[in-house]
N, C-alpha and C positions, 0 to 999 in steps of 0.2 A: 530464533521468537523472542528468547528473555531482551536481547538487546532492544528488540523491535519496541516491544513494552516497552521500555527502560525511555526510547525517546516519546512514544504516545502520554507518559505519566510530562516531561518535558512539552509537549502541546497541550497539555489540559492547564498546566499550571500559566502555560500565555496565552490560554483564555480561547487555544484554539482546537477545530474539531481535535481529540485526542489519537492520532492514526500516527505509529511508526513505521518504517520500511526499511532492510539491509538486505546490501548486494552482498552475496558473497563469490568469491570466485578460487576454485582452487584452494578451498578451507580459510581462504583468508577475505575480512571486510574489507570490500574497496568503496561501500558506501553507505551512509547512513544519515534519512533523516526524518523531519516527521511535516505534518502540516502548517505549511505556513499563508495561506489564502489571506487569511487577517490582516497579519503584519506586510507583507507586499502587496497588500489590495492585488491579488491575483485570483483569478479564477483554477490557472493551471497549476496553481504552487500545492500540488499534494502531496502526501510524504514520496508517492511512486517516482512523481516527474522528478521531485527532485535528486532523488536516488540515482534515478537512471539517469539526467545530465552530470553526476559524479561520476558518478562508473563508467562512464564516456571519457570523460576526463581522463578517468586513472588508468584505464583501457589504453588510451590513447588511437580510439574507435569505435562510432556508433554502434558497431554489431558485439553485443554483449553476449555469444552465446559462449555456452558452456558456465553460466551463470546462474544462480540463483537469489531468485527475491525471496524475503522473506516478509511479509508487510499483515499489519493487527488486523484489517480490515478487510471483505474480499475489494477487489479492484470495481471501480465503476468504466464505463464505456470508454471513454477520455484514457483513465488508462491502461486498461488491458491493450488498446490500441497501441500504447506507445511503448507496454511490454510486446507485441505482436512487431512492430518496428523494428523494435531493439533486438531481436532475434535473441530474448532471455530464453535459456532451457529449459525452468523447472518454476514456480510458483507456489507458495507454502502460504496458507492464510490462517487466519483465525477466526475473528467474526464475522457470520452471512452477513449480508445486506438485501434484505427483501424490498427494499424499495428504489434501491440504485446500483444492488451487484451486477456485472456483468460476465462472472467467473461460478456462476451454475445459483443463482436466485432467478434474474430473470432473462437472462440470456448465459448463453456458453462458448464468449467468444474465442477462448484462448483453446478451446478441444474443437474448432470448426475446424474439420477435412475439407472447406468452398474454397479457407483462405489459405494464400500462399506460406502461411508457417502456423504451426501449433506448438505447445508445450504441455508441458505433463504439473497436472492441479494436483497439489495437498489441500485438503481441505478443512477446518474446522481444530487445528492446532491451536492448543491451549485456547480455547475458544470462551472459555466460559471468565477469563483472566481478560481476554481481548475485548469482550462483549461487556463485563462488569463496566470498565472504566468508560465505554460510550454510553452506557446507562446513567451514572453519575455523573459525566458530564452535562446530558441533555435536562437529567433533573433540576440538576442546579441551575440550567440557563432556563429551564421553567418555574421553579421558585423565585429565579430574579426579576422576571418578567412578570411575576404577582405584586411586585413591591411597589 
């Protein structure tokens, strides 16, 4: 999670919503990314999506079984869908997202037994640090909007 937080800080400095994601396989980091929606002008350029693409390249397979995704913010519906499709085994996230979270807040897609894949979820890891950077980012955005 520390590495994911570092990536979130990088995103903050680039004026991207500060979310970082890291994927680990066999104790080794195989992917690391942060949000790049503004830079790429792409609504799908979330940290999780970027990391999943990198991990698939690293593994040589779209199936990311036995991989763990660490992400600073609860995944949205789009990212939860990609997590399920890629067969990631475990997701560890920091801050909850009450307005868009699909892994416990608004929905619980990753553990839904009606779907053909489920994954273990660990929520709230370093939540104050993960949430704090997001709070600071949006506070700064609101202040800049008032000027």
